C-alpha positions in Angstrom: -99.9 74.1 -35.4 -100.5 70.5 -36.4 -97.5 69.3 -34.4 -98.9 71.1 -31.3 -102.3 69.5 -31.8 -100.7 66.1 -32.2 -98.7 66.7 -29.0 -101.8 67.6 -27.1 -103.7 64.6 -28.3 -100.7 62.3 -27.4 -100.5 63.8 -23.9 -104.3 63.3 -23.4 -103.9 59.7 -24.6 -101.0 59.1 -22.2 -102.7 60.7 -19.3 -105.9 58.8 -20.0 -104.0 55.6 -20.3 -102.1 56.3 -17.1 -105.3 57.1 -15.2 -106.9 53.8 -16.4 -103.8 51.7 -15.5 -102.9 53.8 -12.4 -99.2 53.6 -13.4 -98.6 56.9 -15.2 -95.1 58.2 -14.5 -95.0 62.0 -14.7 -91.4 62.2 -13.5 -90.3 59.8 -16.4 -92.1 62.0 -18.9 -90.4 65.1 -17.4 -87.0 63.4 -17.7 -87.7 62.7 -21.4 -88.6 66.3 -21.9 -85.4 67.5 -20.3 -83.4 65.0 -22.3 -84.9 66.3 -25.5 -84.1 69.9 -24.5 -80.5 68.9 -23.7 -80.1 67.2 -27.1 -81.3 70.3 -28.9 -78.7 72.4 -26.9 -76.0 69.9 -27.7 -76.8 70.0 -31.4 -76.6 73.8 -31.4 -73.3 73.8 -29.5 -71.7 71.3 -31.9 -73.0 73.2 -34.9 -71.5 76.4 -33.5 -68.2 74.7 -32.7 -68.1 73.3 -36.2 -68.7 76.7 -37.7 -65.9 78.3 -35.6 -63.5 75.6 -36.5 -64.3 75.9 -40.2 -63.6 79.6 -39.9 -60.1 78.9 -38.3 -59.3 76.2 -40.9 -60.3 78.5 -43.8 -58.5 81.5 -42.4 -55.3 79.5 -42.2 -55.9 78.3 -45.8 -56.4 81.8 -47.0 -53.5 83.3 -45.1 -55.7 85.4 -42.8 -54.4 84.1 -39.5 -51.8 86.6 -38.3 -48.7 86.0 -36.2 -48.8 88.5 -33.3 -52.5 88.3 -32.7 -53.4 88.2 -29.0 -54.8 85.1 -27.4 -58.0 87.1 -26.5 -58.5 88.1 -30.2 -58.0 84.5 -31.3 -60.5 83.0 -28.7 -63.0 85.8 -29.4 -62.9 85.0 -33.2 -62.5 81.2 -33.1 -64.1 80.3 -29.8 -62.9 78.2 -26.8 -60.2 75.7 -27.8 -60.7 71.9 -27.2 -57.6 71.9 -25.0 -54.9 74.2 -23.6 -51.4 73.1 -22.6 -48.3 74.8 -21.3 -44.8 73.9 -22.5 -41.6 75.4 -21.2 -37.9 74.9 -21.7 -34.9 76.7 -20.2 -35.5 80.0 -22.0 -39.1 80.0 -23.1 -42.6 79.1 -22.1 -45.5 78.8 -24.5 -49.1 78.1 -24.4 -50.7 75.9 -27.0 -54.4 76.1 -27.9 -55.8 73.0 -29.6 -58.8 73.3 -31.9 -60.4 70.2 -33.4 -63.3 69.6 -35.7 -66.0 68.3 -33.4 -67.7 66.0 -35.9 -64.7 64.5 -37.7 -63.0 62.0 -35.5 -60.9 59.8 -37.7 -58.8 61.4 -39.1 -59.6 64.5 -37.0 -58.8 67.9 -38.4 -56.7 69.7 -35.8 -55.0 73.1 -35.4 -52.4 73.9 -32.8 -51.9 77.6 -32.1 -48.7 78.5 -30.2 -48.5 81.6 -28.0 -45.4 83.2 -26.5 -45.0 84.5 -23.0 -46.8 87.7 -24.0 -49.7 85.6 -25.1 -49.2 86.6 -28.7 -49.6 84.1 -31.6 -46.1 83.0 -32.6 -46.8 80.0 -34.8 -49.4 77.3 -35.7 -49.6 73.9 -37.1 -52.6 72.2 -38.8 -52.6 68.6 -39.7 -53.8 69.0 -43.3 -50.7 67.3 -44.7 -50.9 64.5 -42.1 -54.5 63.8 -43.1 -53.6 63.7 -46.8 -50.8 61.2 -46.1 -53.1 59.0 -43.9 -55.7 58.9 -46.7 -53.1 57.8 -49.3 -52.1 54.7 -47.3 
């Protein structure tokens, strides 16, 4: 309640100051309001992505990630990957889903999930050991 009252007082002061000077910029104020809303949405998105990545990282650690799971099951449980690539050789083609921790950049925690032609999980790699070696040097 106090924050709403402070906001109203601040708006009245801004409007009054703008009326006195004749230079009040409503569009600038609206842009700031939109920016604030976008920042809140971005924070929520990052927090959710971080939660989903932690779930994947922990499931790998606890042996819960199962070979044979469908790509749809994986994305429903762990969210949209950071990137998707296709690799193919003479006999085989596979899809790789990349998941990264959105808030840890160097060294970044990353998981690669490999899917066969039937879009079933065939293997994965996390860089847990790579990070540990980097931190030792």
